[in-house]
C-alpha positions as CSV (number, residue, x, y, z in Angstrom):
1,X,-53.3,-37.5,37.3
2,X,-53.3,-39.6,40.4
3,X,-53.8,-38.8,44.0
4,X,-51.8,-41.1,46.2
5,X,-50.1,-41.1,49.6
6,X,-46.6,-41.4,51.1
7,X,-45.2,-41.2,54.6
8,X,-45.7,-37.4,54.7
9,X,-49.4,-37.4,53.4
10,X,-51.2,-37.0,50.1
11,X,-49.2,-36.7,46.9
12,X,-50.4,-35.6,43.5
13,X,-48.7,-37.3,40.5
14,X,-49.1,-35.9,37.0
15,X,-47.6,-36.6,33.6
16,X,-47.6,-34.0,30.9
17,X,-47.4,-35.2,27.3
18,X,-48.5,-34.2,23.8
19,X,-50.7,-36.3,21.6
20,X,-47.9,-37.5,19.3
21,X,-45.1,-37.4,22.0
22,X,-43.7,-40.7,23.3
23,X,-42.8,-41.3,26.9
24,X,-39.3,-42.3,25.8
25,X,-37.7,-45.7,26.0
26,X,-39.2,-48.6,27.8
27,X,-37.4,-49.9,30.9
28,X,-36.1,-52.9,28.9
29,X,-34.7,-50.5,26.3
30,X,-33.2,-48.3,28.9
31,X,-31.6,-51.2,30.8
32,X,-29.7,-52.3,27.7
33,X,-27.4,-49.2,27.6
34,X,-27.9,-47.9,31.2
35,X,-25.0,-46.7,33.3
36,X,-24.5,-48.2,36.8
37,X,-26.3,-45.1,38.3
38,X,-29.3,-45.4,35.9
39,X,-29.6,-49.1,36.8
40,X,-29.6,-48.2,40.5
41,X,-32.4,-45.7,40.0
42,X,-34.5,-48.1,37.9
43,X,-34.0,-50.8,40.6
44,X,-35.0,-48.3,43.3
45,X,-38.1,-47.2,41.5
46,X,-39.2,-50.8,40.9
47,X,-38.7,-51.6,44.6
48,X,-40.6,-48.5,45.6
49,X,-43.5,-49.1,43.2
50,X,-43.8,-52.7,44.3
51,X,-43.7,-55.9,42.3
52,X,-45.7,-54.8,39.3
53,X,-45.7,-57.0,36.3
54,X,-43.0,-55.3,34.2
55,X,-42.7,-56.3,30.6
56,X,-39.3,-55.8,29.1
């Protein structure tokens, strides 16, 4: 869980997962077969999250 902030105030972020459950494909894997809409959403998230060091 993370407590963060956006333009409206505080935001709580949480991810639910089971011990042996994966988070799904990596961004690199997702990009390989992504639709135009999916690529747009990935690009948006990368822009919003900042220039993190993404490893594809």
